[in-house]
C-alpha positions as CSV (number, residue, x, y, z in Angstrom):
1,M,21.5,-32.9,-19.8
2,I,20.2,-31.8,-23.2
3,K,16.6,-32.2,-22.0
4,D,17.4,-29.8,-19.1
5,I,18.8,-27.2,-21.5
6,F,15.6,-27.0,-23.5
7,A,13.1,-27.7,-20.7
8,Y,11.4,-24.9,-18.7
9,D,12.5,-24.7,-15.1
10,P,10.6,-22.1,-13.1
11,T,13.2,-22.2,-10.4
12,S,16.0,-21.2,-12.8
13,P,14.9,-18.6,-15.3
14,L,17.3,-16.9,-17.7
15,V,18.4,-13.7,-16.0
16,F,21.3,-11.4,-16.9
17,T,23.3,-12.2,-13.7
18,Q,23.5,-15.9,-14.3
19,F,26.2,-17.8,-16.1
20,Y,23.5,-19.7,-18.1
21,F,22.4,-16.4,-19.7
22,W,25.9,-15.5,-20.9
23,A,26.4,-19.0,-22.2
24,F,23.1,-18.6,-24.1
25,F,24.2,-15.2,-25.4
26,G,27.6,-16.6,-26.4
27,V,26.0,-19.3,-28.5
28,V,23.5,-16.8,-30.0
29,Y,26.2,-14.3,-30.8
30,A,28.4,-16.9,-32.5
31,L,25.5,-18.0,-34.7
32,F,24.5,-14.4,-35.2
33,A,28.0,-13.7,-36.7
34,L,27.2,-16.3,-39.4
35,V,23.9,-14.7,-40.5
36,G,24.3,-11.1,-39.4
37,S,25.0,-9.9,-43.0
38,K,21.7,-11.3,-44.2
39,K,18.9,-9.2,-42.8
40,S,16.0,-11.6,-43.2
41,M,18.0,-14.5,-41.8
42,R,19.3,-12.4,-39.0
43,N,15.8,-11.2,-38.0
44,A,14.3,-14.7,-38.2
45,F,17.2,-16.2,-36.2
46,L,16.9,-13.6,-33.4
47,F,13.2,-14.1,-33.3
48,F,13.5,-17.8,-32.6
49,A,16.3,-17.2,-30.2
50,S,14.1,-14.7,-28.4
51,L,11.2,-17.2,-28.2
52,F,13.6,-19.7,-26.7
53,F,14.7,-17.1,-24.2
54,Y,11.1,-16.2,-23.2
55,Y,10.1,-19.9,-22.9
56,K,13.0,-20.5,-20.5
57,T,11.9,-17.4,-18.6
58,S,8.1,-17.8,-18.6
59,G,7.2,-21.3,-19.8
60,L,3.8,-21.7,-21.6
61,S,3.2,-17.9,-21.3
62,I,5.0,-17.9,-24.6
63,L,1.6,-18.7,-26.1
64,I,0.3,-15.3,-25.0
65,L,3.3,-13.7,-26.7
66,L,2.7,-15.6,-29.9
67,F,-1.0,-14.8,-29.8
68,V,-0.5,-11.0,-29.7
69,I,2.2,-11.2,-32.3
70,C,-0.1,-12.9,-34.7
71,S,-3.2,-10.9,-33.9
72,D,-1.6,-7.4,-34.2
73,F,0.4,-8.4,-37.3
74,F,-2.7,-9.3,-39.2
75,I,-4.8,-6.4,-37.7
76,A,-2.2,-3.9,-38.9
77,K,-2.3,-5.5,-42.4
78,R,-6.1,-5.0,-42.4
79,M,-5.8,-1.5,-41.0
80,V,-3.7,-0.1,-43.9
81,K,-6.3,-1.2,-46.4
82,H,-8.5,1.6,-45.2
83,K,-7.9,5.3,-45.8
84,P,-6.3,7.5,-43.1
85,G,-8.9,8.8,-40.7
86,S,-11.6,6.4,-42.0
87,F,-14.0,4.5,-39.7
88,G,-12.6,1.2,-40.8
89,R,-9.0,2.2,-40.0
90,K,-10.1,3.4,-36.5
91,A,-12.1,0.2,-35.9
92,W,-9.1,-2.0,-36.5
93,L,-7.0,0.2,-34.2
94,I,-9.6,0.0,-31.5
95,L,-9.8,-3.8,-31.9
96,S,-6.0,-4.1,-31.5
97,V,-5.9,-1.9,-28.4
98,V,-8.9,-3.7,-26.8
99,I,-7.3,-7.1,-27.3
100,D,-3.9,-6.0,-26.0
101,L,-5.2,-4.0,-23.0
102,G,-7.8,-6.7,-22.3
103,L,-5.0,-9.3,-21.9
104,L,-2.9,-7.0,-19.8
105,S,-5.8,-6.1,-17.6
106,Y,-6.8,-9.7,-17.2
107,F,-3.4,-11.0,-16.1
108,K,-2.4,-7.9,-14.0
109,Y,-5.6,-6.7,-12.5
110,A,-8.1,-9.6,-12.4
111,Y,-7.7,-9.9,-8.6
112,F,-8.0,-6.1,-8.2
113,F,-11.3,-5.9,-10.2
114,T,-12.6,-9.0,-8.4
115,D,-12.0,-7.3,-5.1
116,V,-13.7,-4.1,-6.3
117,L,-16.8,-5.9,-7.5
118,G,-16.9,-7.8,-4.2
119,S,-16.7,-4.5,-2.3
120,L,-19.5,-3.0,-4.4
121,T,-21.9,-6.0,-4.4
122,G,-21.0,-7.8,-1.2
123,L,-20.7,-11.0,-3.1
124,E,-17.7,-13.3,-3.2
125,F,-16.1,-13.8,-6.6
126,K,-13.5,-16.4,-7.4
127,V,-10.7,-15.8,-9.8
128,T,-10.2,-18.5,-12.4
129,D,-7.5,-18.8,-15.1
130,V,-9.6,-19.2,-18.2
131,F,-6.6,-19.9,-20.3
132,A,-5.6,-22.8,-18.0
133,Q,-9.2,-24.1,-18.4
134,L,-9.0,-23.9,-22.1
135,G,-5.7,-25.7,-22.0
136,N,-7.2,-28.5,-19.9
137,M,-10.1,-28.7,-22.3
138,L,-7.9,-29.0,-25.4
139,T,-5.6,-31.6,-23.8
140,G,-8.3,-33.5,-22.0
141,T,-6.3,-33.4,-18.8
142,E,-6.0,-31.5,-15.5
143,R,-2.5,-30.4,-16.3
144,F,-2.9,-26.7,-15.7
145,D,-3.8,-25.0,-12.4
146,V,-7.1,-23.0,-12.9
147,D,-7.3,-21.6,-9.4
148,R,-4.7,-18.9,-9.8
149,I,-3.6,-16.5,-12.6
150,V,0.2,-16.6,-13.2
151,L,1.4,-13.2,-14.5
152,P,3.5,-13.7,-17.7
153,V,6.9,-12.2,-17.3
154,G,7.4,-8.9,-19.2
155,I,3.8,-8.7,-20.4
156,S,3.6,-4.9,-19.8
157,F,6.7,-4.3,-22.0
158,F,5.6,-6.4,-25.0
159,I,2.0,-5.2,-24.8
160,F,3.1,-1.5,-24.8
161,Q,5.4,-2.2,-27.7
162,I,2.6,-3.8,-29.7
163,I,0.3,-0.9,-29.0
164,S,3.0,1.4,-30.2
165,Y,3.2,-0.5,-33.4
166,S,-0.6,-0.4,-34.0
167,V,-0.8,3.3,-33.3
168,D,2.3,4.2,-35.4
169,V,0.8,2.2,-38.3
170,Y,-2.5,4.0,-37.9
171,R,-0.8,7.4,-37.8
172,Q,1.4,6.4,-40.8
173,D,4.5,7.0,-38.8
174,V,5.7,3.6,-39.9
175,Q,4.8,1.1,-42.6
176,P,3.5,-2.3,-41.7
177,V,6.3,-4.9,-41.2
178,R,6.8,-7.0,-44.3
179,N,6.6,-10.4,-42.7
180,I,5.5,-11.9,-39.3
181,L,9.1,-13.1,-38.4
182,D,10.3,-9.5,-38.6
183,F,7.4,-8.3,-36.5
184,G,7.9,-11.1,-34.0
185,F,11.5,-10.1,-33.7
186,Y,10.5,-6.5,-33.0
187,V,8.1,-7.6,-30.2
188,S,10.2,-10.3,-28.6
189,F,13.8,-9.1,-28.9
190,F,15.3,-10.9,-25.9
191,P,17.6,-8.2,-24.3
192,Q,14.7,-5.9,-23.4
193,L,11.8,-8.4,-23.5
194,V,11.3,-8.9,-19.7
195,A,12.7,-5.7,-18.2
196,G,12.6,-3.0,-20.8
197,P,13.3,-0.4,-22.0
198,I,10.0,0.0,-23.9
199,V,10.9,0.4,-27.6
200,R,8.6,2.5,-29.9
201,A,7.9,1.0,-33.3
202,S,8.9,4.1,-35.2
203,E,12.3,4.0,-33.6
204,F,13.1,0.3,-33.8
205,I,11.4,-1.1,-37.0
206,P,13.6,0.9,-39.4
207,Q,16.6,-0.9,-37.7
208,L,15.2,-4.2,-38.9
209,Y,16.2,-3.4,-42.4
210,R,19.7,-1.9,-41.8
211,K,22.9,-3.8,-42.3
212,F,24.8,-4.9,-39.3
213,F,27.5,-2.5,-38.3
214,L,29.6,-2.3,-35.1
215,S,32.6,-0.1,-34.9
216,R,35.4,-0.5,-32.3
217,R,34.0,2.6,-30.5
218,Q,30.5,1.1,-30.4
219,F,31.8,-2.2,-29.2
220,G,33.6,-0.4,-26.3
221,I,30.4,1.5,-25.4
222,A,28.4,-1.7,-25.5
223,V,30.8,-3.4,-23.1
224,F,30.7,-0.4,-20.8
225,W,26.9,-0.6,-20.7
226,I,27.0,-4.3,-19.8
227,I,29.7,-3.9,-17.1
228,N,27.9,-0.8,-15.7
229,G,24.7,-2.7,-15.5
230,L,26.3,-5.8,-13.9
231,A,28.0,-3.5,-11.3
232,K,24.7,-1.9,-10.4
233,K,22.9,-5.2,-10.1
234,I,25.5,-7.3,-8.4
235,I,27.6,-4.9,-6.4
236,L,25.1,-2.2,-5.4
237,S,21.6,-3.8,-5.5
238,D,22.3,-7.4,-4.4
239,Y,24.9,-6.4,-1.8
240,L,22.6,-3.8,-0.2
241,A,19.7,-6.3,-0.1
242,V,21.6,-9.2,1.4
243,N,23.8,-7.4,3.8
244,F,21.6,-4.6,5.1
245,I,18.0,-4.1,3.8
246,D,16.7,-7.7,4.2
247,R,18.2,-7.9,7.7
248,V,16.5,-4.7,8.8
249,F,13.1,-5.4,7.1
250,D,13.0,-9.0,8.6
251,N,13.4,-7.7,12.2
252,P,12.9,-3.9,12.2
253,L,12.4,-3.9,16.1
254,L,16.0,-5.1,16.5
255,F,17.3,-1.9,14.9
256,T,17.3,1.8,15.8
257,G,15.0,4.3,14.1
258,F,17.9,5.7,12.2
259,E,18.9,2.3,10.9
260,N,15.3,1.6,9.8
261,F,15.2,5.0,8.0
262,A,18.6,4.2,6.4
263,A,17.2,0.8,5.2
264,I,14.2,2.6,3.6
265,F,16.6,4.9,1.8
266,A,18.9,2.0,0.8
267,Y,15.8,0.2,-0.5
268,S,15.1,3.0,-2.9
269,L,18.7,2.7,-4.2
270,Q,18.3,-1.1,-4.5
271,V,15.2,-0.7,-6.7
272,Y,17.0,1.9,-8.9
273,A,20.2,-0.2,-9.2
274,D,18.2,-3.4,-9.9
275,F,15.9,-1.9,-12.6
276,S,18.5,0.4,-14.1
277,G,21.2,-2.3,-14.1
278,Y,19.0,-4.7,-16.1
279,T,18.1,-2.0,-18.7
280,D,21.8,-1.0,-19.0
281,I,22.7,-4.6,-19.7
282,A,19.9,-4.8,-22.3
283,I,21.2,-1.7,-24.1
284,G,24.7,-3.1,-24.2
285,V,23.7,-6.6,-25.4
286,A,21.5,-5.1,-28.1
287,M,24.2,-2.8,-29.3
288,L,26.6,-5.7,-29.7
289,M,24.2,-7.0,-32.3
290,G,23.8,-3.7,-34.0
291,F,20.5,-2.6,-32.5
292,Y,20.0,0.6,-30.4
293,L,17.6,0.8,-27.5
294,P,16.6,4.1,-25.8
295,T,18.2,5.2,-22.5
296,N,15.8,4.4,-19.7
297,F,17.4,6.2,-16.7
298,N,19.3,9.5,-16.5
299,S,20.7,9.7,-13.0
300,P,17.3,10.3,-11.3
301,Y,18.8,10.8,-7.8
302,K,20.7,13.8,-9.1
303,A,17.4,15.5,-9.9
304,P,16.8,18.8,-8.1
305,N,13.1,18.2,-7.6
306,A,10.4,15.6,-7.9
307,Q,9.2,16.7,-11.3
308,D,12.8,16.3,-12.8
309,F,13.1,13.0,-10.9
310,W,10.2,11.5,-12.9
311,R,11.6,12.9,-16.1
312,R,14.8,10.9,-15.5
313,W,13.1,7.7,-14.1
314,H,11.9,4.9,-16.5
315,M,12.2,7.4,-19.4
316,S,10.9,5.0,-22.0
317,L,7.6,4.6,-20.2
318,S,7.2,8.3,-19.8
319,R,7.8,8.8,-23.5
320,W,5.3,6.1,-24.3
321,L,2.6,7.6,-22.0
322,K,3.3,11.0,-23.4
323,S,3.0,9.9,-27.1
324,Y,0.2,7.4,-26.8
325,L,-1.9,8.6,-23.9
326,Y,-1.2,12.1,-22.8
327,I,-1.0,14.0,-26.1
328,P,-4.0,12.1,-27.7
329,L,-6.1,13.0,-24.7
330,G,-5.3,16.7,-25.3
331,G,-2.0,17.3,-23.6
332,N,-1.7,20.6,-21.8
333,R,-3.3,22.6,-24.6
334,R,-6.9,21.4,-24.1
335,A,-8.8,19.1,-21.8
336,S,-10.7,16.6,-23.9
337,F,-13.5,14.3,-22.9
338,G,-10.8,11.6,-22.4
339,T,-9.0,13.7,-19.9
340,Y,-12.1,14.2,-17.8
341,F,-13.0,10.5,-18.2
342,W,-9.7,9.2,-16.8
343,I,-9.7,11.7,-13.9
344,I,-13.3,10.7,-12.9
345,L,-12.5,6.9,-13.3
346,F,-9.4,7.1,-11.1
347,A,-11.3,9.1,-8.5
348,L,-14.1,6.5,-8.4
349,I,-11.5,3.7,-8.0
350,A,-9.9,5.7,-5.1
351,L,-13.4,6.1,-3.5
352,I,-14.1,2.4,-3.7
353,L,-10.8,1.5,-2.1
354,S,-10.9,4.2,0.6
355,G,-13.9,2.8,2.5
356,S,-14.3,6.1,4.4
357,W,-16.8,8.8,3.8
358,V,-14.4,11.4,5.1
359,V,-11.8,10.4,2.5
360,S,-14.5,10.2,-0.1
361,V,-15.5,13.8,0.5
362,I,-11.9,14.9,0.3
363,L,-11.3,13.1,-2.9
364,V,-14.6,14.3,-4.5
365,T,-13.7,17.9,-3.5
366,A,-10.2,17.6,-4.9
367,G,-11.4,16.0,-8.1
368,L,-14.0,18.6,-8.7
369,G,-11.4,21.3,-8.1
370,M,-9.1,19.7,-10.6
371,L,-11.8,19.5,-13.2
372,L,-12.8,23.1,-12.7
373,L,-9.2,24.3,-13.0
374,A,-8.6,22.2,-16.1
375,R,-11.8,23.5,-17.6
376,F,-11.5,27.2,-17.0
377,R,-7.8,28.0,-16.4
378,E,-5.3,27.1,-19.1
379,G,-2.3,27.8,-16.9
380,S,-3.6,25.5,-14.2
381,R,-4.4,22.8,-16.8
382,K,-0.8,22.9,-18.0
383,K,0.5,22.4,-14.4
384,L,-2.0,19.6,-13.7
385,F,-1.4,17.6,-16.8
386,S,2.2,18.4,-17.8
387,N,4.4,17.8,-14.8
388,R,4.6,14.1,-15.2
389,Y,5.7,14.3,-18.9
390,G,7.9,17.4,-19.0
391,E,5.7,19.3,-21.4
392,S,6.4,23.0,-21.4
393,S,4.0,24.3,-24.1
């Protein structure tokens, strides 16, 4: 029984809708009450609790999490030894981003890049899990499967948070975290580790050093967030999926055209309720421990148009992209080399995937038109590059 509690079971991960998670949180919260007044002990305890949560959720992928925690913690320490704007400071930042995005690209897009290379060269490439190979070499066994790459749960969220930290340290928006346990806690905080919202370093790290405080009103708000999230997930998302959407999608020819159309619409509600429900629960659980996470959804289906819809949907990702990609590439005020580079790169990928010369001509024409508009007309550039992020100036 005790072994089952601490062992990783891929068929039973810790998710917010299971009793096991709430039992886990109950134990964590009881112990948290004993150490909550001591900031260093609190952060260390929640870091180790978060590691246990991630291990129960993703198994040995915890090694990837620990690796990026260690690498970026020490890279940031080295970065601040150089003057702002110096080559050395930029070099350490580039190293951090390359490591983080390299891992993210490997686990999420290895199959995609392999298919692209195969299409370009006509050769057949086989994807191999190099980390599993390394594990087999170190253990001298064939314990790990090398024939497929298993995507670590929540890798996008903790990679984006780590990049936020490196960039904010580079910009001097935040000072490097004092010790690796505090930094590990920032990266791995379990309520939002696997489903967001994405937390920016400049917003969360100052909370590491604040005393715990939870008023009666804040407690009520936190409970409301949790109940609201559970209602979205269990009542709306799961009910729609089991009783309507799955039935129609499994046998669409048995249903009318209207019923199929309604199932597609219901599926969009299911996705929203599922994702939004998880982040609502995360916000409430974090608030019970005195930490505040950003709102991730703002009633997107009340939006009057598509532009406003994307402003309301996955807001933490939009803010992250705006702060760490969109504005550094020039925003809507100027089209930098990076702006043109990414437009061309995405166009080339689309050409490769299309496999049609007609589509290729259309995409090339559209891409050239966008580049010319971005280069010579400021008003058009603002429209092209600002709608996704809500920039108005």
